[in-house]
C-alpha positions as CSV (number, residue, x, y, z in Angstrom):
1,M,-6.2,-6.9,-20.8
2,V,-3.8,-6.3,-17.8
3,S,-1.8,-8.9,-15.9
4,P,-1.3,-7.7,-12.3
5,I,1.1,-8.9,-9.7
6,V,1.0,-8.0,-6.0
7,I,4.3,-7.3,-4.3
8,I,4.5,-6.8,-0.6
9,P,7.7,-5.0,0.7
10,A,8.9,-6.2,4.1
11,R,12.0,-5.1,6.0
12,M,13.3,-5.8,9.4
13,G,14.5,-2.3,10.2
14,A,11.3,-0.9,11.8
15,T,12.4,1.0,14.9
16,R,9.1,1.3,16.8
17,L,8.4,-2.4,16.5
18,P,11.5,-4.5,16.1
19,N,11.2,-7.6,13.8
20,K,7.7,-6.4,12.8
21,P,7.2,-8.7,9.8
22,L,7.7,-11.8,12.1
23,A,5.3,-10.6,14.8
24,D,2.9,-13.4,15.7
25,I,-0.8,-12.9,14.8
26,G,-3.0,-16.0,15.4
27,G,-0.1,-18.4,15.2
28,R,1.5,-17.0,12.0
29,P,3.9,-14.2,11.2
30,M,2.3,-10.9,10.3
31,I,3.8,-10.9,6.8
32,V,2.1,-14.3,6.2
33,R,-1.2,-12.8,7.3
34,V,-0.8,-10.0,4.8
35,L,0.2,-12.6,2.1
36,E,-3.0,-14.5,2.8
37,Q,-5.2,-11.5,2.4
38,A,-3.4,-10.6,-0.8
39,Q,-4.0,-14.1,-2.1
40,N,-7.7,-13.8,-1.1
41,A,-8.0,-10.7,-3.3
42,D,-7.3,-13.0,-6.3
43,I,-6.0,-10.4,-8.7
44,G,-2.6,-12.0,-9.5
45,P,0.4,-13.8,-8.0
46,V,1.8,-12.5,-4.7
47,V,5.5,-12.0,-4.0
48,I,7.1,-10.8,-0.8
49,A,10.1,-8.4,-1.4
50,C,12.3,-8.7,1.7
51,D,15.7,-7.7,3.0
52,D,16.3,-10.5,5.5
53,E,16.7,-14.2,5.3
54,R,14.4,-14.7,8.3
55,I,11.5,-13.1,6.4
56,M,12.2,-15.2,3.4
57,S,12.3,-18.4,5.5
58,A,9.0,-17.5,7.2
59,V,7.2,-16.9,3.9
60,N,8.6,-20.0,2.3
61,D,7.7,-22.1,5.3
62,H,4.1,-21.1,4.8
63,G,4.0,-21.8,1.1
64,G,4.6,-18.3,-0.1
65,H,7.0,-16.8,-2.6
66,A,9.7,-14.3,-1.4
67,V,12.6,-12.7,-3.1
68,M,15.6,-11.0,-1.5
69,T,16.1,-7.3,-2.3
70,R,18.7,-4.7,-1.3
71,F,18.6,-3.6,2.3
72,D,19.3,0.1,1.5
73,H,16.1,1.0,-0.4
74,V,14.7,4.3,0.7
75,S,11.1,3.5,-0.1
76,G,8.8,0.6,-0.7
77,S,8.4,1.7,-4.3
78,D,12.1,1.2,-4.9
79,R,11.9,-2.2,-3.3
80,I,8.9,-3.4,-5.3
81,H,10.6,-2.1,-8.5
82,E,13.6,-4.2,-7.9
83,A,11.5,-7.2,-6.9
84,V,9.3,-7.2,-10.0
85,N,12.3,-7.1,-12.3
86,I,13.7,-10.1,-10.4
87,V,10.6,-12.2,-10.7
88,D,9.3,-10.9,-14.0
89,P,12.3,-9.7,-16.1
90,D,10.4,-10.2,-19.4
91,G,7.6,-7.8,-18.4
92,K,4.7,-10.3,-18.5
93,H,3.0,-8.4,-15.6
94,D,2.1,-4.9,-16.6
95,V,0.5,-3.8,-13.3
96,V,2.3,-3.9,-10.0
97,L,0.3,-3.5,-6.8
98,N,2.3,-2.3,-3.8
99,L,0.6,-3.6,-0.6
100,Q,2.2,-2.7,2.7
101,G,3.4,-5.5,4.9
102,D,1.9,-4.2,8.1
103,V,-1.9,-4.5,7.3
104,P,-2.6,-8.1,8.4
105,L,-6.4,-7.6,8.5
106,I,-6.8,-5.7,5.3
107,D,-10.0,-6.6,3.5
108,P,-9.3,-8.3,0.1
109,A,-11.9,-6.0,-1.4
110,A,-9.8,-3.0,-0.4
111,I,-6.8,-4.5,-2.3
112,R,-9.1,-4.9,-5.4
113,A,-10.3,-1.4,-5.0
114,A,-6.8,0.0,-5.4
115,F,-6.5,-1.9,-8.7
116,A,-9.9,-0.8,-10.0
117,P,-9.0,2.8,-11.2
118,L,-6.7,1.3,-13.8
119,D,-9.7,0.4,-15.8
120,I,-9.3,3.9,-17.2
121,T,-6.4,3.9,-19.6
122,D,-5.2,7.4,-18.7
123,V,-4.7,6.4,-15.1
124,D,-1.0,5.8,-14.1
125,I,-1.6,4.8,-10.4
126,G,-4.6,3.6,-8.5
127,T,-5.0,3.9,-4.7
128,I,-7.7,4.0,-2.0
129,M,-9.2,6.3,0.6
130,T,-12.0,6.4,3.1
131,E,-14.0,9.1,4.9
132,F,-12.5,10.0,8.3
133,P,-14.3,8.1,11.0
134,S,-13.7,10.8,13.7
135,P,-13.4,14.6,13.4
136,E,-10.3,14.7,15.6
137,F,-8.2,12.9,13.1
138,I,-8.8,15.5,10.4
139,T,-6.4,18.0,12.0
140,D,-3.8,15.3,12.8
141,P,-0.8,15.6,10.3
142,S,-0.1,11.9,10.7
143,F,-3.3,11.2,8.8
144,V,-2.9,12.1,5.2
145,K,-5.7,13.8,3.4
146,A,-6.6,13.1,-0.2
147,V,-8.0,16.1,-2.1
148,T,-10.0,14.7,-5.0
149,T,-12.8,15.2,-7.5
150,P,-15.1,12.6,-8.9
151,N,-13.8,11.2,-12.2
152,G,-17.2,10.3,-13.7
153,E,-16.2,6.6,-13.8
154,G,-17.1,5.6,-10.2
155,H,-13.8,6.7,-8.6
156,H,-12.0,10.0,-7.8
157,R,-9.1,11.8,-9.4
158,A,-6.4,12.9,-7.0
159,L,-5.6,16.6,-7.1
160,Y,-3.4,16.7,-4.1
161,F,-2.3,14.8,-0.9
162,T,-1.5,16.7,2.2
163,R,-0.9,16.5,6.0
164,A,-2.8,19.8,6.4
165,T,-6.6,20.0,6.8
166,A,-7.9,20.3,3.3
167,P,-10.0,21.3,1.5
168,S,-11.8,24.0,3.3
169,G,-15.5,24.5,3.3
170,D,-18.4,22.1,3.9
171,G,-18.0,18.5,2.7
172,P,-16.3,15.2,3.5
173,Y,-12.6,14.8,4.3
174,Y,-10.9,11.7,2.8
175,W,-8.1,9.7,4.6
176,H,-5.6,8.4,2.1
177,I,-4.5,4.8,2.5
178,G,-1.1,3.9,1.1
179,V,-1.9,0.9,-1.2
180,Y,-0.9,1.6,-4.8
181,A,-1.4,-0.1,-8.1
182,Y,1.1,1.1,-10.6
183,R,1.2,0.5,-14.3
184,R,4.6,-1.1,-14.9
185,K,5.8,1.8,-17.0
186,A,4.6,4.3,-14.5
187,L,6.5,2.5,-11.7
188,A,9.7,2.5,-13.8
189,R,9.3,6.2,-14.5
190,F,8.4,7.0,-10.9
191,V,11.5,5.4,-9.3
192,E,13.8,7.3,-11.8
193,L,12.3,10.7,-10.8
194,P,14.2,12.8,-8.2
195,A,12.4,13.7,-5.0
196,S,10.1,16.6,-5.8
197,P,9.7,19.9,-3.9
198,L,6.3,19.2,-2.5
199,E,7.2,15.6,-1.8
200,T,10.1,16.8,0.3
201,R,8.1,19.5,2.0
202,E,5.1,17.3,2.9
203,K,7.1,14.1,3.2
204,L,4.6,12.3,0.9
205,E,6.1,10.2,-1.8
206,Q,3.0,10.2,-4.0
207,L,3.3,13.9,-4.6
208,R,6.3,13.2,-6.8
209,A,4.0,11.5,-9.3
210,L,1.5,14.3,-9.3
211,E,4.2,16.9,-9.7
212,A,5.6,15.0,-12.7
213,G,2.1,15.1,-14.3
214,M,1.2,11.5,-13.6
215,R,-2.5,10.7,-13.0
216,I,-3.5,9.1,-9.7
217,D,-7.1,8.0,-9.3
218,V,-8.6,6.8,-6.0
219,S,-11.3,4.4,-5.0
220,L,-13.5,5.2,-2.0
221,I,-13.7,2.3,0.5
222,D,-15.8,1.9,3.6
223,S,-13.1,1.9,6.2
224,A,-9.3,2.0,6.7
225,P,-7.4,-1.2,7.3
226,M,-5.7,-1.5,10.7
227,D,-1.9,-1.0,10.3
228,V,0.6,-2.2,12.8
229,N,3.4,0.2,13.8
230,T,3.7,-0.2,17.6
231,A,3.4,-2.8,20.2
232,A,0.0,-1.4,21.1
233,D,-1.1,-1.7,17.5
234,L,0.0,-5.3,17.5
235,E,-2.1,-6.1,20.5
236,R,-5.1,-4.5,18.8
237,A,-4.5,-6.5,15.7
238,R,-4.2,-9.7,17.6
239,A,-7.5,-9.0,19.4
240,A,-9.2,-8.2,16.2
241,Y,-7.9,-11.3,14.5
242,N,-9.1,-13.5,17.4
243,T,-12.5,-11.8,17.3
244,R,-12.8,-12.4,13.6
245,T,-11.9,-16.1,13.8
246,T,-14.0,-16.9,16.9
247,G,-16.9,-14.5,16.4
């Protein structure tokens, strides 16, 4: 039996959308909307790992649980590792799900899908992907491709992640979505590893795990969640939220 915890890293330093975690969506801060979706996934307690008192106050004001972490973490993985050791120093929770704080409309089923590959005991990290909705995105390096093979257990085993267009030949292309479920021991190992050559070259943190021989398996979901990185993204998220609540 596993005992998961969901940790959502949130920082105020986004350059393209200042104060992003506090951006209003339907009358609540975006970080609170992500918190609500994580709670709806119902896989374990949810904690916000933040670097600013304003985020902590917003979460606490809406009944959530937030912890303060260092402001100088270089990645969300480092931040959630610090946070889980703050809230669970005794190691009760043996799986840590890292959910990005800028996906306010993520389907709770997608969160559960990232956790599902850990049913296989040899899997260190679970994550999610979807088929590309439009061909023009396949050649765009900002959309990360997952190169995988079916694992025989209803999911896929990750062989590589790349910004290039891969693999060649006929068949689907899969868009990787950065939601990760780590076994606690795998997370502790991962954050201690130095940046790897392919990670540095592709600028993809998950390649560090693959290069170290860690196993990542991937669930295929129907569509990608809308992430919010710019003011235009925020307006789309607000419109989508309003449609969902009034439609």
